[in-house]
VMD Tcl script that draws the C-alpha trace (Angstrom):
set ca {
  {-15.35 -22.77 5.11}
  {-11.81 -23.69 6.28}
  {-10.73 -23.72 9.85}
  {-11.96 -20.57 11.39}
  {-9.02 -20.03 13.70}
  {-6.55 -20.52 10.42}
  {-8.38 -17.80 8.89}
  {-8.28 -15.43 11.76}
  {-4.87 -16.24 11.96}
  {-4.12 -15.29 8.26}
  {-6.05 -12.18 8.27}
  {-4.08 -11.15 11.36}
  {-1.18 -11.79 9.25}
  {-2.08 -10.11 6.38}
  {-2.96 -6.91 8.51}
  {0.80 -7.05 9.89}
  {2.16 -7.25 6.67}
  {0.17 -4.07 5.46}
  {1.42 -2.21 8.66}
  {4.98 -3.41 7.49}
  {4.69 -2.18 3.78}
  {3.54 1.35 5.09}
  {6.30 1.50 7.86}
  {8.90 0.83 4.89}
  {7.27 3.24 2.47}
  {7.29 6.06 5.52}
  {11.30 4.93 5.91}
  {11.84 6.52 2.35}
  {11.41 9.95 3.50}
  {14.52 11.66 4.31}
  {14.49 13.19 7.78}
  {16.17 16.49 6.79}
  {16.17 16.49 2.86}
  {17.95 18.55 0.57}
  {15.63 21.27 -1.47}
  {15.63 18.91 -4.34}
  {14.14 15.92 -2.19}
  {11.33 17.91 -0.47}
  {8.93 16.99 -3.40}
  {9.67 13.60 -3.19}
  {9.33 13.54 0.67}
  {5.94 15.20 0.29}
  {4.98 12.50 -2.09}
  {5.77 9.91 0.08}
  {4.05 11.46 3.17}
  {1.05 11.83 1.05}
  {1.11 8.09 -0.06}
  {1.79 6.99 3.22}
  {-1.40 8.69 4.36}
  {-3.59 7.41 1.68}
  {-2.42 3.67 2.63}
  {-2.75 4.41 6.22}
  {-6.32 5.58 5.47}
  {-7.03 2.09 3.75}
  {-5.03 0.19 6.20}
  {-7.61 1.53 9.06}
  {-10.52 -0.08 6.85}
  {-8.40 -3.11 6.67}
  {-8.13 -3.24 10.23}
  {-11.58 -2.85 11.07}
  {-12.49 -5.35 8.88}
  {-9.98 -7.93 10.30}
  {-11.62 -6.90 13.81}
  {-14.81 -8.19 12.14}
  {-13.09 -11.58 11.01}
  {-11.31 -11.99 14.42}
  {-14.34 -11.33 16.85}
  {-17.23 -12.49 14.40}
  {-18.89 -15.65 14.76}
  {-18.29 -18.78 12.61}
  {-21.50 -18.57 10.96}
  {-20.55 -15.36 9.26}
  {-16.91 -15.66 8.76}
  {-16.94 -16.47 5.33}
  {-18.64 -13.08 4.50}
  {-16.41 -11.35 6.76}
  {-13.14 -13.20 5.48}
  {-14.49 -12.30 1.78}
  {-14.98 -8.46 2.66}
  {-11.50 -8.51 4.20}
  {-9.88 -9.90 1.23}
  {-11.41 -8.23 -1.17}
  {-10.18 -4.77 1.17}
  {-6.72 -6.09 1.27}
  {-6.32 -6.66 -2.52}
  {-7.33 -3.19 -3.00}
  {-4.56 -2.11 -0.34}
  {-1.89 -4.33 -2.37}
  {-2.74 -2.66 -5.58}
  {-2.68 0.80 -4.29}
  {0.67 -0.04 -2.53}
  {1.81 -1.14 -5.71}
  {0.78 1.97 -7.49}
  {2.43 3.99 -4.66}
  {5.86 1.91 -5.16}
  {5.61 2.70 -9.03}
  {5.25 6.28 -8.19}
  {8.34 6.41 -6.13}
  {10.47 4.55 -8.36}
  {13.24 6.69 -9.73}
  {12.63 8.00 -13.03}
  {8.81 7.65 -12.74}
  {6.36 10.55 -13.43}
  {3.63 11.33 -11.06}
  {1.43 8.61 -12.83}
  {3.99 5.83 -12.33}
  {4.72 6.02 -16.18}
  {8.59 5.94 -16.53}
  {9.72 9.20 -17.75}
  {12.14 8.90 -20.76}
  {15.01 11.17 -21.19}
  {14.60 13.48 -24.75}
  {16.24 12.30 -27.76}
  {19.55 13.69 -28.23}
  {19.55 16.16 -30.97}
  {16.01 16.45 -31.36}
  {16.05 12.68 -32.51}
  {18.12 13.41 -35.24}
  {20.70 10.83 -36.32}
}
mol new
graphics top color blue
foreach p $ca { graphics top sphere $p radius 0.5 }
foreach p [lrange $ca 0 end-1] q [lrange $ca 1 end] { graphics top cylinder $p $q radius 0.2 }
display resetview
């Protein structure tokens, strides 16, 4: 296994990046939105809650990496980064869902063709 101290530092850095990503997502909510933005704000809050739930699991695993003994570090490291990968995938999906023009599943919504598709 690599240097235990370096592994612990990298896990802490990854946890900090996860927290920053959640904060950035939360910042997308408008404080006093116009009626047409309320649904988007609700979506931002729901996605933030989901990511925060994942973050708590990630933080618990990071504590295991930080406080565990060197003999168990490889297993703790593996579990932490598997959870971190899941977090990153959930974050990617959340960002896709919030892209302008994306539907609730993150798939872009195309405008219907003009004239019913006739040329």
